[in-house]
N, C-alpha and C positions, 0 to 999 in steps of 0.2 A: 599547756601542752601537749596535744592527741601522740600518743604511738601507738604505730601500725608493726607487729610483729609476722615474718612473713617466712615459709619452713627455709627458700634458699632465696640465694642474691637475687638471681636471673626474677625472680616471680617478685619478688620489691621495687627491684625498676619497674616493672610492667604496671602494675597495682599503680603504683606510685604517677605510672605516664598516667594510668586512665581516671586517677581521682583528681589530678591538678591539671587537668587536661593541657598535657606537656608543656608542665613552666615549672616540672620539675628542680633540681640540680641536686648534685653528688659531691659529699666532702666526706674523706678518707678519717678514719677514728682506732687509729690503733690497726692499721689494714684493714680494717671493713670496711662497705660502703653503707654511707646511710642519707637516704634520699629527702631532700626539703623542700618544702614552699609554705607561704606563710607560716602559724603556729603547729603543725605535719611536721612528724618524723616519721619514716620507714627504712626501717633496716630486715637483713632477711640473713635466719640463723643457715646454719648448715648441717639439715638435717638433726640429729640430737647433740647435742653440744656441752651436754653431762652424759657419764654411760656407768653401770652399775658395775660393780668388782669386789672382790673380798679383802679386808683390809688388807697394809701391805705382810701383817704379821703371816700370811699365808702364799707368800710367793717363792718361799725357796720353793720347790719341788720336791727336793733331797728329802728335808728337811719335817713336811709335814703330809701323814698318807695324808690318802684321794680322799677315804671316806670321811676325813675331819671335815671336810667341804660339803658337804651333805647341810651340816647344822651350822656350817658359818653363818656369820650377819656376813648382810650385801648391802654398801653402802653406793652412796653415788657421786661421781668427782665430774670437776668440768674437763672438759676433753677437748674442748678447742678457748681454753684461756681467755684469746685477743675478743673474742665475741661475748664471749660472757661479762667481761668488763664491760663494751662498748654499753653493753644490754641493761646492765647493772645502774651505768653511769646518765642514761636516757633516760630509765624512771626513774629516778631522783628529782629530774626537775617534769617528770609528766603528770598531769592531771591526769588522764586517764588512758589508758590500754584497748589496744583492741588485737585476737588474736584471729592472726587470716593464715594458718597453718592447711596444707592437704588436707580433707576431711576423710577420714580415713583410721583404723585404729592407730596405727600409728604415726599420722597426721595430728588427730587428738593428743596423744601422750606426749607430743615434740612439744606440742600448746600446755601443755599442762607444765612441762620441764621451766616453759618460758614462764607461764603464770607463778612458780614456784619461788623463782631466781628472781622477778620483778617483788615478789610477795619480801625479801631476802630487805628491801630497802626502802618499801613503802605501803602502803594500803589503800593507793587510789583501785579509783573501781576497774574492773578487768572484761572487756566479756568474749562474745566472739561469734565470727560471720562466718558460711561456709556455703559453698558454689563447688561447679563440677563443671564451668571453664570458667579459665581467665579475659572472657571476654567485657566488655566496659558495661554491655545490658547485665549482665552477672553481676557482676561486682558492684555496680552503682546499685542492685537494686538488696546483695546479700548486705553492702555498707547501712543500706536505708532499712535494716531489722534484722540488728545483731539479738544474739541467742548467751545463752552462757555455755561453758565447758563442761559438754558432758563426764561428767569426769570416772562416771564404773565404766565410760568407751576406753578412755584415758587407762587404768587400771587395769581391762584386761590386754591390754598392749604392755604395761607396766608385768604385769604376769609372768606375759611371754618370755619378756627380758631375765628376770629373774630366773624364771624353769632351766630357758638352755642356758645362762654361765654354770648353774649348779649344774645339770648332768652333763652337759659340753666339759666342764674342767676336772669333774671327778674322774669322767670315763675314760678322757684326754690323758689324764695324767696314769694313771691306773694303766691302763693298756700300753702309753709310748714307757712308764718305769718298766713294767713289767717286761720288752720287749730291747731295754737299752738302748732305744730312741727315741735322742733327747734331743734337745738345739730345732733346729731349723725344721727336721726331719721325724718330727712328732709325730704322734697316730694322732688324726682326731679323729671326735665321734661325737654326732650332736643327734639332738632330738629328733629333729625331721631329718636333716640327710642321712642317717642310718637303713629307715629303713626304705628311705629312696634307693640307696646303695643296693640294697639288697635287691630290692624287684630288680633291677639291672642285673645283677648275679645269678639272681634265681635264670631268667631270661637266656641266660648268657647256660645253665647247666640244663635248660632245657636242650637249646643248641646243641650241644658236642654230647645230650644223650640221644640226638637222635639220628633210625635208624631211616636212612630212604628207601622206599617201596620201590622195584622197578613197576615202567605201566609201558601204555604206548596206546596213540591216537590216530584214527587217521583221517586225510582231509580230499578233497575233493573238485576242480575246477569244472565248473560250469560253463558252458557258453548261450545264450541268447540272441542271435542277429550279431554276433563279434559283440557283443557285450558280456564281459565275465567277472562271476564272483564265489566266494568259497562255498563252502559247505564241508560241514561234518558225519563223521560216524556216526550213528547213536544206534544203542541198540534197548531193549527194554529186562527193569532191573526190578522189581517183584515193585512191577506199574510207577519206577521212576525214569528217568531220561537219562544213563549213564552214556559218557563217551570216554571214560579211561577205559584201556581191555585190561586187565591185568593179566591177563595168560598170554604170554608168547607167541603160543602156536594156535589161538582162538584169535591173533593179530591176524597174524599169516595169514589167515582162513579166509576176515574177513576182507584183507585187501587182495589175495586170491581171485575173491567173488567179484567186486569191485572195477581190478584190473579183466576183466572178460571179457567185458563190453565195455562200448562206446557213447553211449545216450542213456542217461535216466528218464524215469517219468514223476511227472508230477504228481502226488497222490492229495495235495493237502493245501490251501492258502488259506492265511489268517490273518485278515486285516483289523488294526485299530486305531486307538489314539491315546495317548497317556500325558495325563499333564502334571506339571515338573513342576513344584510348587516355589516360591522364591525363599533365600535364605532369610534366615531368622537374624536380630540385632548382634555383632559384636560386647557377646563379654569379656576378660583379660584370654580365658582359655580360647576362644575361640577364631582371635582376633593372635593369637599367638601362632595357632597352628593353622591359617592363611600366613601367617610373614615367612611362617615356614617352609611354606610349597615356596617361594619368592628366594629361600638362599638365605632368611635372617634367622642367626641362633640368639635363643629366647630374652635371656641377653638383653643382646643388642636392639633388637624389636624393642624392648620393651624402652630401654636408655631415652630413643628414638621417639617412641610415641610420649612420652615426660616431653622431651623437649616441644613438641608439637602444641601439646599442652601448655607449658609455660607461655608458651608463644602466642597461645590463643585460639589456635587452629583447630582443636581439635578437643571432647573432653577430655574428662580425668581415666584410664587406661587404666588403673584398675579398679573390675565393678564385673559383678553376678548376673549383672540386671540384666535381661535380653526385653526386655521393656518395655516401650519410649516412654516417656511421661503423656501424661490428662494436657500439660502444658506447652508440651512440644505440636505447635503448627508445622505440620511436613511439607505442605505443600509453598509457606512463605519460605521455609529452606531453600527447600527448589531453587526459587525464583530468587534467591541471591549469587546463584550460581551460574541465571540466566549473560551468555554478555561472558559470558570466562572462554579465551582461545579452548582449552580443554575439553573443560566440562561442561557450555551452553549447551550445543548445541542437544544435549544429551537431556538436560534439565528441564529443555522446550516441550520435547516428545515426552516423557512424564507428567509433566504441567496439562500437558493432552489427553492424558485418561479421562475417564470420567468420573473414577472416583481415585483420589490421589490417599490409600489405607495401608498402612505399614504391616508385615509380617508382625507375631510375637512368638518369644521362646517360651521354657516351663519355666522359666525363672522370674521372680520382681522381687526388687529389694526397692526398700526407701532412700537409700543412701546415696546410688550416684545413678546417674544416666544409664544404657549401652554407649558403647562408646562410639562416635558418629562428630562428622563435622561439627563446629561451629557455625561458617557462612563467613569468619574473616578468610580470604583466600588470601594465601603467597603467588606470586609470582614466583617462576623454577628461578633465578637469580637470587631472590633470601634467601634459599633454605639452599640445603647438599641435595644430590645427587640424591642417596639414600633416603634421608629425608622427603623430600617429595616423593621417591617412591612405595611408602607406607602411608605420605597424607593420599595421595590416590588412592591405594587399598580401603583407608576408612572410608571415601565421600563414596569410591563406586559401591561399597557394602552396602553405604545410606542408600543409595541411588536403588538398587534394587530390592533393598527388604522394603520400598514404596513403587515395586515396575510390578505390571500384572506378572501371574505365572505363561512357562512356557509352553510349548506341543509342539509335540513329536507323533507322530503317524510310526505308526511298527509294522513291521512286513514279514510273518514266518512262513516258510513256503518248507517243505516235507514231499521227498520223492525220492522214488526206490531205482534202484540199481543193482540187477546183481542176486537177488532175493533181499537184499542189504537194505538198510533205511540212510538219509543223510536227509542233513539239516541248514537253511539258513535265516539267519533273521537279521535283516534288514533295518533302519533307521533313520527317518528323514525330522531335520527340525520344520515345522511346519508357519509358527506362529515361535521366533526368541524370544517373545517375552522379558524377562529379567536377562537372559545368556546378550543384549545388544548392550548393556551399560554393565556388566559384569562380567571381563576376559578371563576372571580367573578361574572359576567354574566351567567342567567339559562340557562342548556344545558336537564333536567326532560324531561326523553321521557316516552312517554303510549303506552304502548300494550294492542295492538287490533288485534287478527290473521284476515287473510287475509280470508275471507268470497265472496259465488256467490250469486248474487243474484237467490231467491227465496229457498234458503236455507237454513231449519229447525235449531234450534237455543235450546238447552235445558235451562231450569230458574230456576234456585235452588235457587233465593231468590227475594222478591220484599221489598220493605220497603216505607214508609209514612214516609217524617217527615215535622215534623209542623216547621216553623223558624219563624221569627219578621225583617220586614227591620231596619236597624241599620243607628245610628245616622252617620255625616260625620265624618271622624276622625279625633281629636288635628294634627295639625300641628308640624313634627317635626321638627330640629335643620334644616336640609338642607332645608327641602321643605317650610320653612317660607326665608333661604333665597332666594331661589329661587323667591318667591311672592314679595324678597321685592328690587332684579333684576326688575322682570317683572315693579311693578310699579313706578321705578326708586329709588329708599328708599336709601342712602346711597351709598359708591363705595364698589369697590370688595375687597376692602383695609379695609371701617370700618363693613362692616354687624356683621361678625364674633364678634366683640370687643359689638357693640352695644347688643346684643346676652348675651353678658355676664355683660355688662353692666343692663340688665333687672333682670340678674338672682341677683347680689352681693347688691340692690335696692330693696329684697325683692319683686317685680314685678310677677315674675312668678319660680312658683316652677315645677320640678319633670322631667324628660323627657321624650316621650314630653312636653312642656311648659301648662301651666296650670296656668291662675292669680288669682293673690289672692286679697283679697277686696282689698285692696289697689289702687289695679292694676286699675277692676271696677272702684271705687270710683272715684279713677282722670280722668279714660276714661269718666265717666258718667257727668263730670261735666262740663271737655270740649266740649265735645256736647253740653251739655243743655245751659253754656254759653261762649265756643269762641271753632267753631269748627277748627278752622281752626290750635287750635295747634294740633291735632291729624288731619288733613286734610294730604292727600299725594301726592295731586296734587301741595298745595303750597311747600312740603319739594323737593315734584321733580325738580320744576320751578327753585328753589333756587340751584338744585342740575345742572342742565340743564345751568343756571345765570354763578358760578362754568365754569362748561366748555366754554363757553364765552370768557369767563379772558384766559383761557389756550391758547385758541383759536386767540386770541388778537381783539377780536370782542369784548369786554365790559375790563372796570376797577375795579379794586379792590370797589376803591369809589363807582360807581355805582353801582355796583348790593350792596355793606352794609349798602346805604346807602335806594336803596330797601328793602330791608329786614328790617329797621329801619322803614319804615315807614307801610310795613307790620305788622309789632311787636305790633307799638303804636293804630294801628287797633283792632288789638286783645285788649288790655289795654281798650280799649274802650269803648269794648264790658263787662270787664271783673268787670272793676272798680263800677257797677251800684247794683252789686249781691254777694258782693266779704259777708260780712254776713253769708250769706242763703251758696255757697260756704266750707267755712268754716265750716260752721255745719252739710253740707252733709258728708263731707269728715271725720269727727269728728264720726261720725258715723258709716261709715261706718270704721275705723282703729280701733272703739269700735270693732266689727263684727271680725275681724281680733283677736283675743284678748279672743275672751266670749268662757265660756267655761259651762257655766252653770248657776241657779240661785245659790244664798249664803240661803245655809237653816239655818242663825237666821233674816235675816231682808226682804228676799225676790227678792233683789237688785242683778244682773248680777255679777257675779266673771271673773275677768279677770285677762289674765297675767302683772305680773307687773316689773320693772325693779329697782332698792333701787336706793340709792345714790351712793354706794357702786359697782354695776355693776351688782352685781348678783340678777338672778332671781325666781321670785315666783309668788303662787296667792294672791290675796287681791280683797274685795271687791268693788263694783261699788260705796257702798250708802257710803264711806268710808267722811269725820272721824265719822263719825254719830256711822258705824257701824264697825268695827277696827276686822273684822275675815280674816285670811290670812290664807294659807297652804302653807307648801315649796315646791321648787319644787329642782333638785339633782342640784349640782353646775357644772357638767361636761356639757359642750355643750350650745344649744342658742333654747330654746323651740318653738317645729312648735304643733300649734292645730288639729289635727287631726278629718277626720268625725268620725272614730268611738264615742261611746256612751255607756257612762256605763247608765244599768237602775235603778239600785239600789239608783244612787243618782243624777241619769239626769243630767249627768256630760260630757264634749268629755274628751277621752284621748290626752296625751299628747307626741310627737315625743319628746327629745333631739337631737339635730343633734351638733355629735363632731367629725367630717370627718370618718377616721375609726372607730372611736369608739362609731359613731351614736347609740340605743338603743331609745325604744321604753317603753317613763315612767308610763304608762298606766291612769288611774283616780287617780288623786291628792289626792283626799279624802279617796280611798280603800288603795292606800297607806300607809296616814297616821294615818288611822285605827286600817288597821297592825301592824305597828310601835307600839301604843294606845295601842294593846292589847295583845304584846307580852313581855314577865319577859328578864329581862336581864339573862342568862345561864352565871356562874360566870367559869371559868378554870382553873385560877391558879395567880398567886403573879406578881404584878406590878413591872419591871426590874427598871424603874425609881424610884417608892417611895414606894416599896412592901417589905416583906419581903425577904431574903436572901435566895435561892437556896440550897437545902438540906440538911443544918442546921436544917432549917424551916420548913419540910415537913412534914406529919405528913406519918399513916403509908396508903399504897395505893394508896403512890402520891398524896394525897390533899393537901390541905395548912391547914397549922395550922391554926385555934382563933388566931385573933389579933385586937385590941382595932383602931377607927378610928386614934388615934394621932401614932401608928404603923406605918401606911400605905395604900398605897390602892389594889386593884387587880381586874385584866384582866378579862372582860366581854364582851362575844357575844352579842349588839348592835345593834338593829333596829333603826333606824333613821324614822322617817317623810316625809324625802323627797327621800324613798323610797334604799336607803342606806343602809350596813351594815357596823360593819368593830367591829374590838377587840379592848374597850378600856376599859381606867381606871375607876372605878367603884368611885375614889375621882372626876371627873371631873365635876367642870372646875380646881379644886385648881392644878388636876394633865388632866393634856390633851393628853396622850399621847397613841396613837393608832398606829394600822395597819390595812391596808383597807384589805375587803372579798371578794369576786365573789358577784355582785344583784342579781343573780339566782341560784335557787338547794339548795335542803336541805343538811346542814352541819351537819356531826355525830356527834360528837365529845366519842372516839375512849380508851381503854384504855393504849395503846400506849403513854409511855412518853419520851419527850424531854427532856434526862439527863443533859443539859445546859441549859437549861433556863424554866424548874420545870412544861410543859404547854404539856397540850397531842395534840397526834395530830387529825386533823381532819380531814374527806371525803367529798368531796360536790358528792349532787347526790349517796348515796352506797349502792345504791335498783338499778340503772339505769345500762344498760349494757356496759358504761362505766364511770366509776365512779372515782372521780378527786382524786387524792390522795392528796389533800395540803401539812400535814405532821403540824408539830412543825411551827403555825404564825408567828411565828419570823425570826426562819432561814428563811423560805416561803419568807417570807422580803427583807431580806437579797440578797437570791440568784437571787431577782427579780431585785435590785438595781445593783448588780451587769452584770447582764444579761443586762440592759439598761443604762450600765453606758455611759454616754457621754464625753469621753478623746481627740474625733476628729472632725473633720465634714462630714464621713462618720459612725459614729456609731446616725447620727439622721434621721427619717424616708424622705426618696425618694431622699438621697446624694447618688450617688452611683461618684464612681472612675471620671466618665465623666465632671456628676456636680458641686463635689468638683473642676474641673481642669479648668472650666468656672467662679466661685468664683473667688477663686485664680484670674486669669486674671480678674477679677474684683476690686483686692483689697482685695479680704475676703477671706485668708489662713488660722486664726486660729477660735477658739471656740468666743474669745477676738472681734476678727475682725468682729463676725457676732452677738453675740449682740450689736454694738454702729453702724450700719451698718442701710441707710435710709435704708427700705423695697421697698419706691417708685423707686425712684439709683438705687437697686438694680437689682427689674423686667425690670427695661427701659435699664440697660447695659444687662442684661445676657436673651440671650430670651431662654424661657423655666421654669424662674422658673417667677410665678408671686411675685404683691408683697405681697398677702395672707396668699400665702409658708414660705416665710421670716419670718413675722406672727407667722406663726404654730413653727415654727425651733425656733423663735425666745421664743415664750414661750412654747417650749421643753424644755429650757435650765434651765427657771428660777423654774421649776416643778421642 
């Protein structure tokens, strides 16, 4: 039997379909799909199915000094037991095995791990196939010419695993223990993430330290035969044309001169053409940058690209290469798009060129080609909207690289008015070239009419604008990844994941990312006490060392030992300042959660978390001061810069995905609830009077004793929420949710079934919400949002449901019991956080 091992299940399914010519069937073993036809079996892993870790005796953070981890043994243990068991069972029956994991450092390591698992069972021949796209041609060619596993390349990936484990675990434990920050809120440190975080913190420091300067600019509207255009005042500044005037008196004088006349005389006209070269092919960084302009985060863009690669629509998305390989026939690939409703016309126009010659970038590597389409074209119905948008970006980038250059005609007009100079620069696209097929690059024109020297132009308006210099902009995700690449931080395969970790661990927020107080504290502590932790030089050196391993110029043990020596030096620097570091981190962590002063004792009010996991606001003077304020039960609190003047307290936002909302000042919300009276609207259906029989005239509920039952009332909670709840609470906890915002009007219309009045939210607005009977409304809401199968959950469509099913999640019960990390590893485009959100939605 021939056994084929791929990196993930969806790759296994596609390769089986190609090699079997569509005849493969699937069977489940230990919850794992195995594809079979004839005497061949294909199984997909879930990325790494074994992981590096320390022996169990190092698990207790409090009993093991962090420095002990530097020289601790590193072991490998299965992380996906069911996949490992299935692979070993198949290996025992196999006569030969073929590793068909992704062709990069990480894929080679995953293949080596599979090789080692096979070797535990049998000594059958194991070969390696490599391809850059999962298309029929490439897959068949790869299997027709198998190679051997590159153990040097795999060792480079293994070195990264070991170094990242030792550095991350030792430093994370040291800082977390020093700051007494354990459990889910530990302080994470990483070999690549910490220098990357310093980049973000340093940029924020530049922004905060920036001292703006005032300057002025002057613009005039000139007219020729009713055609207007804008010109700008400029002056000679040591041979350069300066537009910014730094002295207000000089700006006023120039403005006065220009407004004293009603015409400008043209003194110079210069015309020229400029060639605008097409862009170079996509490598990973350029692709992420282009996808960012469409609104995709780096993580999301790469996730979609991996889906399209696995489906056979584009080449492997992790590459440094910007030169197409010699065997890529650009005109043949263009020909594949002829006849396509979306791309056919553009493909035909490109084929009509005299020569189809692709651009080339500066980087040429031998592993993968630049990112480009394969020629297998999905219909829009085959893939999601996001996948189609990314696919079209990739197709059109390929089109642009084989298109002709664009030609611009530029016109520069200089004129004089009141002894002052004005200039206008016009541009017109004469030959669109690649812009005709690549709409993502700017092709905007600026109209300036044809004029001649000596011509008089009427001045219709003059404007003096006062401005200020602006601080440097925060790094966007794509710019940050480009900077990481320039500094040698991480690899093309890991940089976007590094950013995602910084978000997940509370170091950065927003987009473009800005650092939290915790981020500043960690970077400050590292800079002061052990700057190698955030040094890009050290991290880049280790990256270069791992490349040396891949090239056979160094061994895994040599590089790992060198990194342990570096880490020991870091700990030597840290050890003497442990208490000081801890105090610094604790104060900074507190600053990130501080809302304002306690009205009872003057200490700080902080966001805190109860043992049950809920959030609230509590006094830092506890236990002497027990003043608290509630927070909403939905979401995770984020302290905002917005400030309540009445209570000297910051506002709070509750982060809850699509349901995120601003809670505002907790004291204001609590006081509103304290000042509001419950408004009784009718009987409680669980413990109150029966409808109809016990209703008074006009629909009012008849008076009854406390023993006879409760009533429903509109209640305002101190957490800011509103609900309809029983007046006998806590003896009766019946309640119904109400919208958080908007005035509520109790109407005279009654629900006969529940003996309750109908409610209207924001009755005086242009778009009032007729909520109706609160019980009927809630029942309708439950019916609307009833989760009966996977596709009823937010974010699961037919395509995602199919991928989950292939990973063994075919029902709601399967999803409840699923391991989020395992599913995320096996299903591309699905994160562990998404799986947890779906599981929470099921429990709601």
